[in-house]
C-alpha positions in Angstrom: -91.1 14.9 138.7 -94.7 15.6 139.8 -93.6 16.6 143.3 -94.1 20.2 144.3 -92.2 22.6 142.0 -89.3 23.6 144.1 -86.6 26.1 143.2 -84.5 28.9 144.7 -84.4 32.5 143.8 -80.6 32.7 143.8 -80.1 36.0 142.1 -83.0 35.2 139.7 -83.9 39.0 139.6 -80.7 39.6 137.7 -81.3 36.9 135.2 -82.5 37.6 131.7 -86.2 36.7 131.4 -86.5 33.8 129.0 -89.6 33.2 126.8 -90.3 29.5 126.9 -92.8 27.3 125.0 -93.9 23.7 125.4 -94.8 21.0 122.9 -96.3 18.0 124.9 -99.3 15.9 124.2 -99.9 14.8 127.8 -102.3 17.3 129.4 -101.1 16.7 132.9 -97.5 17.2 132.0 -98.3 20.3 129.9 -99.9 21.9 133.0 -97.0 20.9 135.2 -94.5 22.5 132.7 -96.7 25.6 132.5 -96.6 26.0 136.2 -92.8 25.4 136.3 -92.2 28.1 133.6 -94.5 30.6 135.4 -92.8 30.2 138.7 -91.4 33.7 139.4 -88.1 32.5 140.8 -87.2 30.8 137.5 -87.2 34.0 135.5 -89.2 32.6 132.6 -92.1 33.9 130.5 -94.6 31.3 129.4 -95.4 31.9 125.7 -97.7 28.8 125.1 -98.1 25.1 125.2 -99.2 22.9 122.3 -100.2 19.3 122.1 -98.9 18.5 118.6 -96.1 19.5 116.2 -98.7 20.7 113.7 -100.3 23.0 116.3 -97.0 24.3 117.6 -95.2 25.1 114.3 -96.8 28.5 113.4 -97.0 30.0 116.9 -93.4 29.0 117.6 -92.3 30.7 114.3 -94.3 33.8 115.2 -93.3 34.1 118.9 -89.7 32.9 118.5 -89.2 31.7 122.1 -85.8 31.6 123.6 -86.4 27.9 124.5 -88.9 25.3 123.4 -89.3 22.1 125.5 -90.3 19.3 123.1 -91.6 15.8 123.8 -90.5 13.1 121.2 -93.6 11.0 121.1 -96.2 13.4 119.6 -99.2 12.4 117.5 -98.5 12.3 113.8 -95.4 14.4 113.3 -92.7 13.5 115.9 -90.8 15.9 118.1 -87.6 15.0 116.3 -89.2 16.0 113.0 -90.5 19.3 114.5 -87.0 20.1 115.7 -85.5 19.2 112.3 -87.9 21.5 110.5 -87.9 24.4 113.0 -84.3 24.7 114.2 -82.7 25.9 111.0 -85.3 28.7 110.7 -85.0 29.8 114.4 -81.3 30.2 115.0 -81.9 32.0 118.3 -84.3 29.4 119.7 -83.0 26.4 121.7 -84.9 23.1 121.5 -84.7 21.0 124.6 -86.1 17.4 124.5 -88.0 16.2 127.5 -88.9 12.5 127.1 -89.0 9.1 128.7 -86.8 7.6 126.0 -83.2 6.9 126.9 -82.2 4.6 124.0 -79.2 5.7 121.9 -81.0 5.8 118.6 -83.5 8.3 119.9 -80.8 10.4 121.6 -78.6 10.6 118.5 -81.5 11.2 116.2 -82.7 14.1 118.3 -79.3 15.7 118.6 -78.7 15.3 114.8 -82.0 17.0 114.2 -80.8 20.0 116.1 -81.8 19.5 119.7 -79.7 21.6 122.1 -80.4 19.4 125.1 -81.9 16.0 126.1 -83.6 15.6 129.5 -85.6 12.7 130.8 -89.0 13.2 132.3 -87.7 11.7 135.5 -85.7 14.9 136.0 -86.4 17.0 139.0 -88.2 20.3 138.4 -85.1 22.4 139.2 -83.0 20.3 136.8 -85.5 21.1 134.0 -85.4 24.8 134.9 -81.6 24.8 135.0 -81.5 22.9 131.7 -83.7 25.5 130.0 -81.5 28.3 131.3 -78.3 26.4 130.1 -79.8 25.8 126.6 -80.6 29.5 126.2 -77.0 30.4 127.0 -75.6 28.0 124.4 -75.1 25.0 126.7 -76.2 21.4 126.1 -78.1 20.2 129.1 -78.2 16.4 129.4 -79.7 14.2 132.1 -77.0 12.2 133.9 -78.3 9.0 132.3 -78.0 10.5 128.8 -74.5 11.9 129.5 -73.3 8.5 130.6 -74.9 6.8 127.6 -73.1 9.3 125.2 -69.8 8.8 127.0 -70.2 5.0 126.8 -70.9 5.1 123.1 -67.6 6.8 122.5 -65.7 4.4 124.8 -66.9 1.2 123.1 -64.1 -0.5 121.3 -64.1 -0.1 117.5 -64.3 -3.4 115.8 -61.7 -3.3 112.9 -63.2 -3.9 109.5 -61.8 -6.9 107.6 -60.0 -5.9 104.4 -61.2 -8.0 101.5 -58.4 -9.2 99.2 -59.2 -8.1 95.7 -60.2 -10.9 93.3 -61.5 -13.3 96.0 -65.2 -14.2 96.2 -67.0 -13.6 99.5 -67.0 -17.4 100.1 -63.2 -17.6 99.4 -62.6 -14.7 101.8 -64.7 -16.4 104.5 -62.7 -19.6 104.2 -59.4 -17.8 104.2 -60.4 -15.7 107.3 -61.3 -18.9 109.2 -58.0 -20.5 108.3 -56.2 -17.4 109.6 -58.2 -17.8 112.9 -56.5 -21.2 113.3 -59.2 -23.5 111.9 -58.3 -26.5 109.7 -60.2 -27.2 106.5 -62.6 -29.8 108.1 -63.5 -27.2 110.9 -64.1 -24.6 108.2 -66.4 -26.9 106.4 -68.4 -27.6 109.5 -68.5 -23.9 110.5 -69.8 -22.9 107.1 -72.1 -25.8 106.6 -70.4 -27.1 103.4 -68.5 -30.2 102.6 -64.8 -30.8 103.1 -64.4 -31.4 99.3 -66.0 -28.0 98.6 -63.6 -26.3 100.9 -60.7 -28.0 99.1 -62.0 -26.8 95.8 -62.3 -23.2 97.1 -58.8 -23.4 98.5 -57.4 -24.5 95.1 -59.0 -21.4 93.6 -57.6 -19.2 96.4 -54.1 -20.6 95.9 -54.2 -19.8 92.2 -55.5 -16.3 92.7 -52.9 -15.5 95.4 -50.1 -17.2 93.6 -49.2 -19.5 96.6 -48.8 -23.2 96.9 -49.9 -23.9 100.5 -52.4 -23.0 103.2 -49.6 -21.4 105.3 -48.6 -19.1 102.4 -52.2 -18.2 101.8 -52.8 -17.3 105.5 -49.6 -15.2 105.6 -50.8 -13.2 102.6 -54.2 -12.7 104.3 -52.6 -11.5 107.5 -50.2 -9.2 105.6 -53.2 -7.7 103.8 -54.9 -6.9 107.1 -52.0 -4.8 108.4 
């Protein structure tokens, strides 16, 4: 990312000039982003750079940039909290996260807070510039790694929730569930760390509550309830 700031002027003269601000506590990165924003071919106007959310809040509210690039790890108030507080008040300002964090919790927290895009600091300069432009036009720029992460999160199989049978205690439900998985009472006792006699006592209570007379009938009722 700290290579020379490359970019092309592909029709940049016809692009709307975007006012862009930066919230980043690292001085070197702030300077890098300032130079990127001020590069004539990108068609941006630099409105300011601030090292904390507290320092940034008022000038952002006053200047109302088209786009604000925000780091997540800021001193005291986080970038996510800054976005959460500012985005509802600035409907025409897009907030683009630029961070090293690619874990799902951070990504979803930022997007829920109102971030319009999520880019990693490993992004090339032209990718950041393009992302800023996309965000201002209503797009949602995402680094490839983040896009893959989001897609994967929606593709992961949903684990069906077990339906508890009304009237049974949690322990009775645990025992019945294991029987339905094919365990015999002695295996259930070992798996739950209780005695065989205790399992038998629980089963008697289960039979009475389900109005059945055998383990097979109890398992059938359990499986029917899960459908």
